N, C-alpha and C positions, 0 to 999 in steps of 0.2 A: 076787560082790557085784553087786547091781542098780545100774543106771545112776543112779537117784535117790538111792541110799545113798552113792555115791562122794562124797568130800569134795574140794573144790577146794583144791589145795595152795598156790596163789598167790592168796590172797584179800587183802583190804585190810589185815588185821593183819600179814600177812607182809611186804608192801611197807612198812608203817609201821615195823616192826622193822628191816628192811634199811636204810631211810633213816636211822633213828636211829643205827645202828651205823656207817654211813658218816660221819655228822656227828661221832660220837665219835672215830673214827679221824682225821678231818681236823683236829680241834682238839687232838689229843694232841701230845706233844713230837716224835713221829716222823711226824706227819701230813704235813708238807711233803715229806719224803723219799718217803713212800708215794705221794703224788700225783705227784711227779716221776717215780718209777719206773713208775707206771701210765701216765703220758703217753708215756714212752719205749717201753713195751710196746705201746701203741696205735699209735705211729708206726711201729714195726717191723712190726706186723701189717698196717697199710695199705701199707707199702712192699713187703712180700713179696707181698701180694695184687696189687699193681700189676705187679710183675715177672712173676707168673704169667699175668696177662692179656696182657702183652706177649709172653711166650713162647708163649702159645696162638695169637696172631695170626701170629707168625713160623712156627710149625709148620704152620698152615693154609696159608700162602703156599708153604712148601716142598712140602707135599703136592699143592697145586694144580699147581705147576710140574712135579713128577714125573709126576702123572697126565696132564698134557697133553704130556708128553715135550718140554718146552721148556727146552733146556739153557742158552740165554742168560738166560732169566728165572731159572732156578735159580742160575746163577752170580751174577747181580745180587743176588738175595735173600741169597745166602750172604755176599756182600761187605757188604751193608747190615746184616745181622743179627749180624755178628761182634761189635760192641760189646754187643749184647743178650745174646749167649751168654756173654760174659765177665762180665756183670752178674749172671747167675743162678747 
């Protein structure tokens, strides 16, 4: 199929339909619960991503201490990262 013949899948009518369905869900009898569950899902998503970022920094610091053969820094990082390791 040529580039000019390809149809845009997310055009204005797609977004209009999507918004209409979200409004329909929000105003239905189960809409409150659906929005609450969506909020919980979003909070969990952001929380897990935050823990992944923290774990990345902890891993970087461990690798730096190992690379530099710095045992005191490695032990200090291990002591400080213990709560982070329990959280992930």
